[in-house]
C-alpha positions, 0 to 999 in steps of 0.5 A: 500500499502506497504512503500518500506524500504530505507537506511539513505543513500538514503534519499536525492533522495526520497525527498516528498515520504513516506519511511521506515527506519530500525536502531537505536535510537542514541538520543532523545530529545522532547519538549512535543508537538514533539519528535526529533527522532536522527535515524542512520543505519550504512549509516548515520543518520537523524532526525526523527520529530513526532509531537503529533497533527499528530499522535496517543495518544498511538503512541507519548506515545510509543515513549516517552518510547524509550530508547537509541540504541532500533532498530525501524522501522519508516515511514514518509515522506521525507522532505529537510531540508538545515540545516540538515547534510543529508539535509533532515529530516523525518516526523514521522507518524508510529513508530514499536518497533523491541527491547526497552533495558530493561535498560539504555544504558552504554555510556551516554553524561557524560565523560568516562574513557579509559578503561571503553570505550574499556572494551564497544568496541563493544558498543563505535563502534556505536558512531558518532566519532568511526564511522566517524574513521571507515569510514576513516579507510575503504577509506584508505584500499579501495583507497590503493587496487584500487591504486595498482590493476589499476597499474596491482597489483595482491593480493597474501594472505600470511599465518597467521602461519608462520615456519620462523621468518620475522622480527627476532626472539623478537617480535615473538606469538609463538605457538604449531603447532601440533608436531613442533613450529610455529609463528604467522606472523610478516609480509608476505613479504618473501611470497610476494617475492616468489609471485613476482619472480611468478607474477611481481607486488604483494601485501599482505594485512592482519593481522599481530603480534609483541609481543613487550611489547611497550605501546606507542601510535603507537603500537599494538600486532595485526594490519593490514599491505600492503605489496607491492612487485614488481620484478625489483624494486631498492631501488629509484623505492620503495620509488617513490611507497611509495610517490605515494601511499600516496599521493593518500590515503590522496586526496582520504580522503580528496574528500570522508571524509570530513564530517567524518573529520569535525566530528573529527575536523581534520585540513584539511589543514595539509592533503592539504599539502601531496603533491610530492615531499617529503623530503629525508634525510639519517640516517646520516643526521637525526642523525645529525638533532637530535643532534642539536634539543637535541636528545642525540641518537647517530650514529648506534642507531635505532631511538625511537618513540621521535627520530621520533616525533621530525624529522617530527616536522621539516616538513609538509609532510612526510620525508624519512629516508634512509640508516640505519645501517645494524646492526639495520635492518632486515637481509634480507636488501640489503648491500648498494654498497657504504658502507657494514655496511648500508642497502639500506632502508627507513622509511617513517615518517608521519608528526605531530610527528606521525612518522613511517608509512611505512618501506621498502628496497631492499632486498638481492639478492645475495645467499651467502649475505643472507645466511651470514646475516641469519647466523650473526643473529643466525637464524636457516637455515631450515626454510629458506631454500624456501626462499634462493631457490628464490636466487637459482633460477632466482635471481632478483633485487626486492624491497618492504615495509610494510604499518601499516594501523592503523598508517596511519588512526590515522595520517590521522584522527587526533588521539592521540591514534592508539588503536581507528584506529582499530574496536578492538584493541589488546594490552599488557593490551587489550584482550576484548572484 
């Protein structure tokens, strides 16, 4: 009689049943008469116990020769074990080796340098820590999509190759596009604005690219961004949406990723503080606070990473910084009605020194003002003719934001560097693997 193949994640429902698992040997130890096989298959891990007196001598000897990350098919009886993280263990009666590595697995128990681990990122992803981070990343993305779809948002994918800059000319990856010049997308926002004029409440989600030669723990050259855009939402509506989204994401991670947070030794009490309302600071208030805290940043300057770190350590939840000077923000942001030197925008900074996780604004809906801003920035007008059309035909108040997935994952997971928050990080020094 054949024994059914099941996933490790389903084992708690198979207690006292004979099953077959297919996966990899994550770890192994032996007492001489018992082999303890730590097995994983992507849905979880389980300990397989092989007792020498209960199997053939040949099978016991074969198991002893397994190397880490051998791919195997294991048969046995599922038993309840309250001490195990999964609540079960497997009494092994059969073992089939699918492939046993010819050499030792490169990533061992000793400490490895970060460059070595990044060079071997394709293998490092198999570790329990990286598995936990990727599970949290998956939950953040799933929860964000679910939140938006339940509120009537339509996913509209934006192109990765663009003929126009979305965030200004600096930081662009330029590519040859047949007989013309093109760029890797810095943002999908301009296209999301067009979609909002058609469908009202939309979002795009995909990879974005910034050719910034930054070496900070918060920067990648390729990252994923969630970008909602909403017709007839003003600046305040926009911030309300951001706050509701962040509260939802954190609550979902707390609800569904407790084991992963424990693996990462994350202080969940910090996440449990993430509730509405979030504090708000005007840009001018933020500059005053920074001055009192010893920063030399002057009014009229953009806030740097160090400034954001200082500010976020003053709060136990995300904080909005509103209404920056026009001179340090993108051309598409709406001029402040009470002060033409400012724009209706916000940066949402995560606590514990993690800094900006969202940047948003009300968009400039006046044709003449938008065209003037394009000219002030020295941008070529022709690539934006279609974008200006949105103000020619049925212009409307609208707002949106971009949320960096990796920055949110790094914050929620308590990571020291954003490079662990994406499967294959790209930085100015990193193109492998």
